[in-house]
N, C-alpha and C positions, 0 to 999 in steps of 0.2 A: 566599522567598529569605532565607537566614540571613546575618548579618554576622559573618564569620569571617576572611576574608582580603581586605584592601582591594584588592590587586593583581588577584586573580582576579575580584573583585566588579565592578570597573570594566569588565573585559572582558565580564562576563555581562550587564551592564545593557542594552546595545543588543539582545542576543539575547532577554532577558526582555521588553522593551518590544514588540519585533516579534512575538514569539510570543503574548503576551497580547492585543494588539490584533487580530491576524489571527484568532485562535481565537474572539474575541468577535464577529467579522463585519466588522472594519475592514480597512484596507490600509495598508502602510508601505513607503515607498521611501527609498533613500539620498539625502540632500540634500547640500549643501556640507559641507566638512570639519567634523566635530564636530556634525553636525545630521542629523535625520531628518524627512521629510515624512510626516505621518500623516493619514489620513481615519478619524476615530473613529466607531465604531458608536453608535447612540442610547444604549446603556447606559453609555457612557463619556464622552458629551458633557458631563455635569455636571462633570467634572474640569477642564474649561477654559472651558465655556460656548459652545463652537463646535465645528463638525464637522471643519473642516480646521485643522491646526495644524502649525507648524514647531517641532520639539523640539530644544533645545540640550542636548547630552550633556556639555558641559564649559563652564567659564567663558569659554574662548576662542570658543565658538560663540554666546554671548549677543549679541543685537543687537535692535533695535527689532522688536517683533512676534513674537519667539520665546518659547517657553514653556520655563522651566527644567525639565530632566528628570534632574537629578543626585541623588545621595543627599541625603535631607533635604528635597527639594523637595515641594511639595504635590501636584504631578502624579504623581510616582513613588509617594508615600505612598498616593494614591487607587488607583493601579494595583495596588499590593501588596495593599491591602485587598480589591479586587475579585477578584484571583486567589485569595487565601486563602479566600474564601467559596465557591469553586467547585472548583478543583483539576482535575487531569487523570486522577485515579484514583478510582473510585467503586465502590459495590456495590449490589445490589438483589436482590429475591427474586421469582422467577417462580412462577406458580401450578402446582400439582401436576398438574392435568388429570385424566384418567380413569385412575388408577393401577390396575394389576391385581395382586392378591396370588395369585389362582388363575388357571390357564389359561396360565401362562407357558411351561410345558413344551410344550404344543401349539403355542404361538406360535413357540418355538425350532424345533420340528420342521417347521413350515410355512416358516420363513424361511431356515434354515441347513442346508446339506447337508454331512455329515461323511463322509469316505472313509478307508479303510485303518485304521479304529479302531472301538472300541465305546464307546457313550455310556451313562452311568448318571446317576441323579438321587438326591441324598441326601434331598431334601424336595420336597413338592409346592407349597408356598407360597413366595412371594418375600419378601425383607426390604425394608422401606421405609427408605431412607437418603438423606441429603442429599448431592447431588453439585453440581458447579459448572461453569460455562462462563465462560471469559475472552473478553470481547468486545474485540477490538483494532480501533480506528478509525484508518485511515490516510488521510492527505491526499496525493494523487498529482497532480503537475503534468506535463503533456505539452507539450514545447516543439518547435515547428517554425517555420513562417512566422507562426504565432500561438500564443498560450498557452491551453491548456485545462486545467481543473482538475476533479478528480473525487474523491469520498469513497468509500472501500472499507470495508465492515464485514466483519470476519473473526472469527466466533466459533469458539473452539477448546474442545472438550470436555476438561475437566481430568481426567476419569477415563480416557478412551481415548486422549487426545492426538490426536483427529481433528477436522478442520474440519467444522462443522455448517452446511452450505450451506442446508439446509431451514429451519433456525432463522433464518438471516440473511434469508431471503425473507419469513418470517412474523413477524419480531420486532415490527414495528409493530402487529400485531394484539393483542398481549398487554399486560396491565396489570402493571407492575413495581412492587412494594411495597418500602417501605424497611425493613420488619421481617418476620421469618418468621411464618407462621401458627401453627406449633407447633415445639417443639424436638425434633429427632430426631438420631440418631447420624450422623456424617459418614463418607463413604466415603474411602478413601485416594486422594489426588490426585497427579498428576504435578507437578513443579516448574514455576513460572511461566516460567522460562527455556526449558524444553523446549517449552512451549506457544507462546511467542513465536517460537521458531525455526520451528515448524510453521506459524504464521501468516505469517511472512515468506516461506517457501517457497510457500505458497498464493498470496500476493500477487504474487510474481514470475510465476507462471503466469497469473494474471488480467490483470496489467498487460501481459504479453507478448501475450496475445490481443487486448487493446484496442489496443495499439500497432500490431499487424499490421493491424487494421481501419482505424485512422487512416492508416497508411502507404499503403493503397490509395487513399484520397482525396487524400492529399498527393502521391502519385506522379502522379496525373492532372494536378494543378496544375503539378507540376515539369515534366511533359512539354510543357505549353503554353509555359512560360517558357523551357525548354531550346530548343525549336524557334524561339521568337522571337529569342533571343540568337544562336543559331547562324546563323539566316537573316540577321540584321543584319550580323554580322561576316563572314559568307560573301560578302555583296554588297560590303562594303568591300574585302575582300581581292581579290575578283575584279576590281573596278575598278582597284585598284592593279596587279594583274598585267597587265591590258590596257595600262595606261599604260606599264609597264616594257617590254612587248613592242614598243610603238611606239618607245620611246626606243632600243631595241637596233638598230632599223633605221636610225637616224640616224648622224651622224658621230661619231667618237671624241671630238670636242670636248665632246660632251654626255654623256660617260661618268659624270661626277660626279653628274649628275642621276639617272642610272639607279641609282647606288649609294645615293643618298638614298631612292629609291623602294623599294629592297630593304630598307633599314632600316625604312621605314614598314610594309612588309608583315610583317616579323618582329615589330615592335611590336604590330601589330594581332592577330597570332596569339597573342602572349603575353597580350594584354589579353583575348582571347576565352577562353583557358584559365583565366585568373584569375577571370573572371566566372562561368564554368561551375562552377569549383571552389567559389566562394562560394555559388552557387545550390544546389549539392549539400549544403553545410553548412546552409544556411537551411532546406531542405525535408527534412532528415533528422529523424527522431523522437528526441528526447532526453527522458529521464524522470527526475524527482526525486521521491522519496517520503519522508514522515516520519510517525512515529507521533504522532497528535494527542491520543488519549485511550485509557484502558483502563477497562473495567468488569467486575467479577466478578458473574455472575448465578447465584445459588443456586437449586436446584430439587430437590424430592423426586422420587426415582425408585425403581422396583422393581428389586432386584438378585437374580439367580438363579444358583445354582452348578450347574455341569455337570461330571461326572467323565469324563475321557477315558482309556480303556484302550488301550494300544498295546504288545502283547507283555506283558512283565513290568512295564512302566512305567505308572504312573497319575498323572495330573495334573489340576488343577482349573482350569476356565475359568469366569470370572465374566462374565455378560452383564447388560445393563441394558435395562429397558423404559421409554421416555419416554412418560408419560401425557399430556403436553401436545401432543406431535406425534403421539401414538398410533402408535408404531412401536417395534419392537425395534431396538436399536442393534447393527448387525452387527459382528462382531469384525474385527480387522485381521490381515493376514498377518504372521507373526513374522519374515519375511525382508525384504520390501520395505516393510512398514508400511501398505500400502493396505487399505482396507476391502474385505471380500469375503463373499459369502454361500455360498461353496463352500470348504471346508477339507479338506486332505489331511494326514494325520499321517505324519511321517517316522519312520524306525526309532528315533529318539531322542525321539519324541512331540512334535516341533516342528510347529506348525500352519502350513501354507503354503497360499497361493493356487494355483490351477492353473498359472499361468505359472512361479512359483518352483518348484513341484513337478516340472516338466518339465526343469528345468536340472540 
């Protein structure tokens, strides 16, 4: 955190404290005005000498037992030093795996089917170049009658701008080094902003699927509570209706009592509707997500050029072979952006997946 603007800095301090403690494994809740209640993880306990602490964000919040957390305080200085030694953006180097210089042509012909065009090859050997994957780590919270939290890892290939689901599944198997084994040329990469958009789109799909699964469980609980509340107020209203019916058979002198019962019935019906509406809000799934960290993973890959002839047009398609996952990275449709192992060349030599080609 840089000291540039005191006004914005004061606003950022609570956000910085909360983010730093939570990312380190602790928890922070809003306390009385000008204070935060924090459960510090073991790595931060040395800043105060205790696990639970009430933080004072201003002089007005200082009282017995609180820990000053303003600019210049020892606690905030310790937190800044801790964050500066870690950060939320890092890089690393994945091993190359079993890279292929030869046999890529046969690998392409086994993996990708081209239609409505002719393919040619300028060379038989692939070029080994350094590519990168951006690993976006998201912290997602699901709120309903209870709070659930889950971490999503979304790696995006910075050459193809495609999500690497297989790498996400196997990432824990690989050793990530801080320095490269050898210096090799880098391939052209997409901007990190484009990769982040791809990661967010993928996260929305994953979160929607998880929310749907949770909604099934929540709906079952909602059904039980809905039936309980409906039954309770149904009995109350039925009893009031019976009492009102008895009053209607009596003399007009007791008409005022019947009016009172009508008001009670209306009140019970409104109360039932309010309870059921609150129940629906409680058992609905709400989602909040934030990016917790980013890591750039560099990796040598084999790159192979393929010439596509369509009529008088010729274009070059570059494909990559991932030696770590031992697979050819299939190309993406140039219309919808989805990966596909079947490509159809349009009259303008645009490469389309079967669905886009039919449109």
